[in-house]
Steps between C-alpha positions, in 0.01 A plus 500: 500500500180299546156615385393524857786720617451736205120532527423871448156490662622543857687831450221624271253432780710708739531789254126506428400472865744765615389729219138453607577593860690810390217595261242485779717713726560747216129515420412588858783741561443668164137568586598636841755728333240627252672356195184333367130438561412226748347295215841484336646376828233231518562402139870460580403278792274295272777431251738427786256237623499338155880503495508342844264225389733422208799513734328257736436252221856532373632453851299183549619364167853605588484308827389191312769532232778590744479198721823333593830606650641612164231772473503630856536864396209476260287335767573777751434769240165338414404495867595867528281583201208316660556677832499841331198425281272335755420810713409705193284222354341444841408865543365518145281194559381643830400826328313313227318276746412796721365693202277208407384421854412852617236743375622759244476795740749711693290692756400302810298619799360342814196727466344480155187695589693802631868455402760708687587810299846613393539870569874562515647269236618659172200361310208465744263317262171351613445127539442342155145402590255212499661283232833491682320452831318195365822350365658553842208328676542202271877485521559599863187414701703483822600868508320690775556788742687441823273555801648544847370595843745787542465879489541620138795726589690208644428286195617785276829532687572126478421499128727798438782336695471187285497706180828660601646169611431355157696782339207646309531868417242691703333772295239601756417400857192690614437428869172693487343324203689182599627450146842383379622523143824334397683344206693175463749437218615177338866417541627479142282724287385729779135469394291699746187374672284740698341415835236678704397384847183630661403454865142561610328478833243224550267421793747230608827681432659562161480382142809513279467502121787482255512574130804416289541576131772490237594829343600339167348225292155343500566177693693435819527118507355495852764727652260752654272238654805322642623829646168556679495146640860525621448841659190392690667173601782701661277771642232283664728341765634842598150633548398190691804546722388853582175359636673279757 
């Protein structure tokens, strides 16, 4: 048997990459099941990312060493290892880049002078205050309320419909105070983010403010700001359509 056909790096790459994927799934499902603290789940994911990086390198070396018809199986195994490792490495890099490129906060509001208040969530804490507000202004200067020339009640109903369409869990929908409280959960770990939407009457119609915060951790890697942007981007055309 040639050196190429017996190269052990390709199957080792597959084993490491597959183990990393299973570890990430186990970390998330274990936290959801209450087997361990979420920090343990994140630590499992961290080590899985390291294992995937090693698997990726081994897979690339395996591809190089398994060239030729006599090492076809090794070549395919190396490609499989790369295919399994790449998504994990990609997500890990994305998390690291997001953590570095976004402010270290996890409570975002379109009104920093008078943030919408959580009343019905399990832990209705106040907004963190001026330091977080200043970091938000620096990191997300584009975030602003959505203003529309529609009656506030109509704007409230459209916002509530979109909340339900997105699959967020509605905790409160007060059609007198025009306030919506809801939660959104991440797919794997089930991390919960809390959202409050406030509609107020203005001389020209209605103003919609949204506050989104993470229940766990101290940073959100831009998730809450992205949620606000996406929600307003979907809501604005619907409100504009109501005007026509």
